[in-house]
C-alpha positions as protocol buffer text, in pm:
chain_id: "A"
residue {
  index: 1
  type: MET
  ca { x: -578 y: 2242 z: -539 }
}
residue {
  index: 2
  type: ALA
  ca { x: -230 y: 2193 z: -399 }
}
residue {
  index: 3
  type: THR
  ca { x: 8 y: 1958 z: -573 }
}
residue {
  index: 4
  type: ILE
  ca { x: 94 y: 1628 z: -409 }
}
residue {
  index: 5
  type: PRO
  ca { x: 454 y: 1510 z: -448 }
}
residue {
  index: 6
  type: ILE
  ca { x: 483 y: 1151 z: -565 }
}
residue {
  index: 7
  type: THR
  ca { x: 770 y: 952 z: -709 }
}
residue {
  index: 8
  type: LYS
  ca { x: 756 y: 818 z: -1062 }
}
residue {
  index: 9
  type: ARG
  ca { x: 722 y: 464 z: -920 }
}
residue {
  index: 10
  type: GLY
  ca { x: 434 y: 576 z: -694 }
}
residue {
  index: 11
  type: ALA
  ca { x: 248 y: 738 z: -985 }
}
residue {
  index: 12
  type: GLU
  ca { x: 286 y: 420 z: -1192 }
}
residue {
  index: 13
  type: LYS
  ca { x: 148 y: 218 z: -901 }
}
residue {
  index: 14
  type: LEU
  ca { x: -156 y: 449 z: -875 }
}
residue {
  index: 15
  type: ARG
  ca { x: -214 y: 428 z: -1252 }
}
residue {
  index: 16
  type: ALA
  ca { x: -201 y: 47 z: -1233 }
}
residue {
  index: 17
  type: GLU
  ca { x: -452 y: 49 z: -947 }
}
residue {
  index: 18
  type: LEU
  ca { x: -683 y: 281 z: -1143 }
}
residue {
  index: 19
  type: HIS
  ca { x: -659 y: 54 z: -1448 }
}
residue {
  index: 20
  type: GLN
  ca { x: -744 y: -250 z: -1229 }
}
residue {
  index: 21
  type: LEU
  ca { x: -1041 y: -70 z: -1074 }
}
residue {
  index: 22
  type: LYS
  ca { x: -1183 y: 43 z: -1409 }
}
residue {
  index: 23
  type: THR
  ca { x: -1118 y: -265 z: -1622 }
}
residue {
  index: 24
  type: VAL
  ca { x: -1159 y: -552 z: -1375 }
}
residue {
  index: 25
  type: ASP
  ca { x: -1327 y: -452 z: -1049 }
}
residue {
  index: 26
  type: ARG
  ca { x: -1595 y: -220 z: -1188 }
}
residue {
  index: 27
  type: PRO
  ca { x: -1717 y: -466 z: -1459 }
}
residue {
  index: 28
  type: TRP
  ca { x: -1714 y: -749 z: -1204 }
}
residue {
  index: 29
  type: VAL
  ca { x: -1931 y: -559 z: -954 }
}
residue {
  index: 30
  type: ILE
  ca { x: -2173 y: -447 z: -1228 }
}
residue {
  index: 31
  type: ASN
  ca { x: -2212 y: -812 z: -1326 }
}
residue {
  index: 32
  type: ALA
  ca { x: -2263 y: -913 z: -961 }
}
residue {
  index: 33
  type: ILE
  ca { x: -2538 y: -650 z: -923 }
}
residue {
  index: 34
  type: SER
  ca { x: -2709 y: -774 z: -1241 }
}
residue {
  index: 35
  type: GLU
  ca { x: -2701 y: -1134 z: -1118 }
}
residue {
  index: 36
  type: ALA
  ca { x: -2838 y: -1033 z: -777 }
}
residue {
  index: 37
  type: ARG
  ca { x: -3121 y: -833 z: -941 }
}
residue {
  index: 38
  type: ALA
  ca { x: -3214 y: -1136 z: -1149 }
}
residue {
  index: 39
  type: GLN
  ca { x: -3281 y: -1329 z: -827 }
}
residue {
  index: 40
  type: GLY
  ca { x: -3591 y: -1121 z: -758 }
}
residue {
  index: 41
  type: ASP
  ca { x: -3687 y: -939 z: -436 }
}
residue {
  index: 42
  type: LEU
  ca { x: -3405 y: -690 z: -364 }
}
residue {
  index: 43
  type: SER
  ca { x: -3525 y: -602 z: -12 }
}
residue {
  index: 44
  type: GLU
  ca { x: -3401 y: -934 z: 131 }
}
residue {
  index: 45
  type: ASN
  ca { x: -3116 y: -997 z: -112 }
}
residue {
  index: 46
  type: ALA
  ca { x: -2784 y: -997 z: 76 }
}
residue {
  index: 47
  type: GLU
  ca { x: -2579 y: -1050 z: -241 }
}
residue {
  index: 48
  type: TYR
  ca { x: -2732 y: -735 z: -389 }
}
residue {
  index: 49
  type: GLU
  ca { x: -2650 y: -529 z: -78 }
}
residue {
  index: 50
  type: VAL
  ca { x: -2291 y: -657 z: -70 }
}
residue {
  index: 51
  type: ALA
  ca { x: -2245 y: -586 z: -442 }
}
residue {
  index: 52
  type: LYS
  ca { x: -2390 y: -233 z: -405 }
}
residue {
  index: 53
  type: ASP
  ca { x: -2158 y: -163 z: -109 }
}
residue {
  index: 54
  type: ARG
  ca { x: -1861 y: -290 z: -311 }
}
residue {
  index: 55
  type: GLN
  ca { x: -1965 y: -73 z: -605 }
}
residue {
  index: 56
  type: GLY
  ca { x: -1973 y: 233 z: -378 }
}
residue {
  index: 57
  type: PHE
  ca { x: -1625 y: 155 z: -252 }
}
residue {
  index: 58
  type: ILE
  ca { x: -1487 y: 101 z: -603 }
}
residue {
  index: 59
  type: GLU
  ca { x: -1639 y: 423 z: -740 }
}
residue {
  index: 60
  type: GLY
  ca { x: -1510 y: 618 z: -440 }
}
residue {
  index: 61
  type: ARG
  ca { x: -1161 y: 476 z: -480 }
}
residue {
  index: 62
  type: ILE
  ca { x: -1163 y: 556 z: -854 }
}
residue {
  index: 63
  type: GLN
  ca { x: -1246 y: 919 z: -774 }
}
residue {
  index: 64
  type: GLU
  ca { x: -980 y: 932 z: -502 }
}
residue {
  index: 65
  type: VAL
  ca { x: -705 y: 788 z: -726 }
}
residue {
  index: 66
  type: GLU
  ca { x: -801 y: 1013 z: -1020 }
}
residue {
  index: 67
  type: GLY
  ca { x: -791 y: 1314 z: -787 }
}
residue {
  index: 68
  type: LYS
  ca { x: -448 y: 1221 z: -656 }
}
residue {
  index: 69
  type: LEU
  ca { x: -311 y: 1167 z: -1005 }
}
residue {
  index: 70
  type: SER
  ca { x: -453 y: 1497 z: -1130 }
}
residue {
  index: 71
  type: ALA
  ca { x: -289 y: 1683 z: -839 }
}
residue {
  index: 72
  type: ALA
  ca { x: 35 y: 1484 z: -852 }
}
residue {
  index: 73
  type: GLN
  ca { x: 371 y: 1645 z: -901 }
}
residue {
  index: 74
  type: ILE
  ca { x: 566 y: 1346 z: -1031 }
}
residue {
  index: 75
  type: ILE
  ca { x: 929 y: 1344 z: -927 }
}
residue {
  index: 76
  type: ASP
  ca { x: 1186 y: 1104 z: -1071 }
}
residue {
  index: 77
  type: PRO
  ca { x: 1458 y: 1069 z: -805 }
}
residue {
  index: 78
  type: ALA
  ca { x: 1712 y: 965 z: -1070 }
}
residue {
  index: 79
  type: GLU
  ca { x: 1678 y: 1308 z: -1233 }
}
residue {
  index: 80
  type: LEU
  ca { x: 1726 y: 1506 z: -911 }
}
residue {
  index: 81
  type: ASP
  ca { x: 2027 y: 1729 z: -864 }
}
residue {
  index: 82
  type: ALA
  ca { x: 1997 y: 1861 z: -510 }
}
residue {
  index: 83
  type: GLY
  ca { x: 2368 y: 1904 z: -449 }
}
residue {
  index: 84
  type: GLY
  ca { x: 2387 y: 1624 z: -194 }
}
residue {
  index: 85
  type: LYS
  ca { x: 2099 y: 1755 z: 18 }
}
residue {
  index: 86
  type: VAL
  ca { x: 1816 y: 1535 z: 141 }
}
residue {
  index: 87
  type: VAL
  ca { x: 1503 y: 1615 z: -61 }
}
residue {
  index: 88
  type: PHE
  ca { x: 1181 y: 1441 z: -158 }
}
residue {
  index: 89
  type: GLY
  ca { x: 1265 y: 1120 z: -343 }
}
residue {
  index: 90
  type: SER
  ca { x: 1619 y: 1086 z: -213 }
}
residue {
  index: 91
  type: THR
  ca { x: 1746 y: 768 z: -50 }
}
residue {
  index: 92
  type: VAL
  ca { x: 1928 y: 830 z: 277 }
}
residue {
  index: 93
  type: GLU
  ca { x: 2160 y: 598 z: 465 }
}
residue {
  index: 94
  type: LEU
  ca { x: 2167 y: 673 z: 837 }
}
residue {
  index: 95
  type: GLU
  ca { x: 2351 y: 550 z: 1143 }
}
residue {
  index: 96
  type: GLU
  ca { x: 2184 y: 581 z: 1481 }
}
residue {
  index: 97
  type: GLU
  ca { x: 2449 y: 745 z: 1701 }
}
residue {
  index: 98
  type: GLU
  ca { x: 2372 y: 561 z: 2026 }
}
residue {
  index: 99
  type: THR
  ca { x: 2346 y: 206 z: 1892 }
}
residue {
  index: 100
  type: GLY
  ca { x: 2536 y: 228 z: 1563 }
}
residue {
  index: 101
  type: GLU
  ca { x: 2238 y: 70 z: 1386 }
}
residue {
  index: 102
  type: ALA
  ca { x: 2240 y: 141 z: 1012 }
}
residue {
  index: 103
  type: VAL
  ca { x: 1912 y: 212 z: 832 }
}
residue {
  index: 104
  type: LYS
  ca { x: 1823 y: 319 z: 482 }
}
residue {
  index: 105
  type: TYR
  ca { x: 1511 y: 515 z: 385 }
}
residue {
  index: 106
  type: GLN
  ca { x: 1368 y: 672 z: 74 }
}
residue {
  index: 107
  type: ILE
  ca { x: 1151 y: 978 z: 132 }
}
residue {
  index: 108
  type: VAL
  ca { x: 825 y: 935 z: -60 }
}
residue {
  index: 109
  type: GLY
  ca { x: 465 y: 1054 z: -70 }
}
residue {
  index: 110
  type: GLU
  ca { x: 187 y: 949 z: 164 }
}
residue {
  index: 111
  type: ASP
  ca { x: 44 y: 681 z: -68 }
}
residue {
  index: 112
  type: GLU
  ca { x: 381 y: 517 z: -124 }
}
residue {
  index: 113
  type: ALA
  ca { x: 503 y: 497 z: 235 }
}
residue {
  index: 114
  type: ASP
  ca { x: 583 y: 148 z: 363 }
}
residue {
  index: 115
  type: LEU
  ca { x: 827 y: 131 z: 652 }
}
residue {
  index: 116
  type: LYS
  ca { x: 895 y: -242 z: 593 }
}
residue {
  index: 117
  type: LEU
  ca { x: 1030 y: -148 z: 249 }
}
residue {
  index: 118
  type: GLY
  ca { x: 1223 y: 153 z: 381 }
}
residue {
  index: 119
  type: LEU
  ca { x: 982 y: 404 z: 224 }
}
residue {
  index: 120
  type: ILE
  ca { x: 897 y: 686 z: 466 }
}
residue {
  index: 121
  type: ASN
  ca { x: 629 y: 951 z: 430 }
}
residue {
  index: 122
  type: ILE
  ca { x: 754 y: 1304 z: 360 }
}
residue {
  index: 123
  type: SER
  ca { x: 547 y: 1430 z: 654 }
}
residue {
  index: 124
  type: SER
  ca { x: 684 y: 1177 z: 906 }
}
residue {
  index: 125
  type: PRO
  ca { x: 897 y: 1315 z: 1191 }
}
residue {
  index: 126
  type: ILE
  ca { x: 1214 y: 1147 z: 1066 }
}
residue {
  index: 127
  type: ALA
  ca { x: 1168 y: 1273 z: 708 }
}
residue {
  index: 128
  type: ARG
  ca { x: 1102 y: 1628 z: 831 }
}
residue {
  index: 129
  type: ALA
  ca { x: 1420 y: 1608 z: 1041 }
}
residue {
  index: 130
  type: LEU
  ca { x: 1624 y: 1492 z: 739 }
}
residue {
  index: 131
  type: ILE
  ca { x: 1501 y: 1735 z: 471 }
}
residue {
  index: 132
  type: GLY
  ca { x: 1766 y: 1992 z: 382 }
}
residue {
  index: 133
  type: LYS
  ca { x: 2050 y: 1812 z: 557 }
}
residue {
  index: 134
  type: GLU
  ca { x: 2346 y: 1653 z: 379 }
}
residue {
  index: 135
  type: GLU
  ca { x: 2606 y: 1382 z: 426 }
}
residue {
  index: 136
  type: GLY
  ca { x: 2784 y: 1415 z: 763 }
}
residue {
  index: 137
  type: ASP
  ca { x: 2503 y: 1614 z: 928 }
}
residue {
  index: 138
  type: VAL
  ca { x: 2319 y: 1487 z: 1234 }
}
residue {
  index: 139
  type: ALA
  ca { x: 1940 y: 1479 z: 1244 }
}
residue {
  index: 140
  type: GLU
  ca { x: 1755 y: 1473 z: 1574 }
}
residue {
  index: 141
  type: VAL
  ca { x: 1420 y: 1295 z: 1578 }
}
residue {
  index: 142
  type: GLN
  ca { x: 1172 y: 1289 z: 1865 }
}
residue {
  index: 143
  type: ALA
  ca { x: 1071 y: 923 z: 1871 }
}
residue {
  index: 144
  type: PRO
  ca { x: 824 y: 754 z: 2107 }
}
residue {
  index: 145
  type: GLY
  ca { x: 1123 y: 615 z: 2302 }
}
residue {
  index: 146
  type: GLY
  ca { x: 1288 y: 957 z: 2333 }
}
residue {
  index: 147
  type: LEU
  ca { x: 1523 y: 1172 z: 2127 }
}
residue {
  index: 148
  type: LYS
  ca { x: 1722 y: 980 z: 1864 }
}
residue {
  index: 149
  type: ARG
  ca { x: 2019 y: 1119 z: 1676 }
}
residue {
  index: 150
  type: TYR
  ca { x: 2105 y: 993 z: 1328 }
}
residue {
  index: 151
  type: GLU
  ca { x: 2419 y: 1071 z: 1133 }
}
residue {
  index: 152
  type: ILE
  ca { x: 2361 y: 1095 z: 760 }
}
residue {
  index: 153
  type: VAL
  ca { x: 2608 y: 854 z: 603 }
}
residue {
  index: 154
  type: ALA
  ca { x: 2501 y: 888 z: 237 }
}
residue {
  index: 155
  type: VAL
  ca { x: 2243 y: 1067 z: 23 }
}
residue {
  index: 156
  type: ARG
  ca { x: 2156 y: 914 z: -314 }
}
residue {
  index: 157
  type: TYR
  ca { x: 1910 y: 996 z: -589 }
}
residue {
  index: 158
  type: LEU
  ca { x: 1803 y: 655 z: -727 }
}
């Protein structure tokens, strides 16, 4: 199995979700199934069906999160020394050449990506265009609105 890069913060978030699923959600759904069974005829028991569906989702998510954590290559951006180059985990300040708009992104794994928080997926077009570049370089990104050019203003490892 290939390793999946994930930041230290992302791994902690997955561990917290796994803990929630195992210690809160799983016991709750087991209790809900028990209560629904106690009501009698299961063939027409909607609460039972809903609880069983929820249990299937929870068990599937537990397996998925455990799989991701077992294959994770945890990277702490604060410990990176990439010589000023943009790498996984780095935070990059960019300026769009045409408009002068400044943006800041951190390159993270698939499960951590959230554009509203400035966290972009390593496999996104903009992240792929930035990887390997350094301060002062220009990255060209094919966006839905056409080609965009970004100057790399700063690269940090936070």
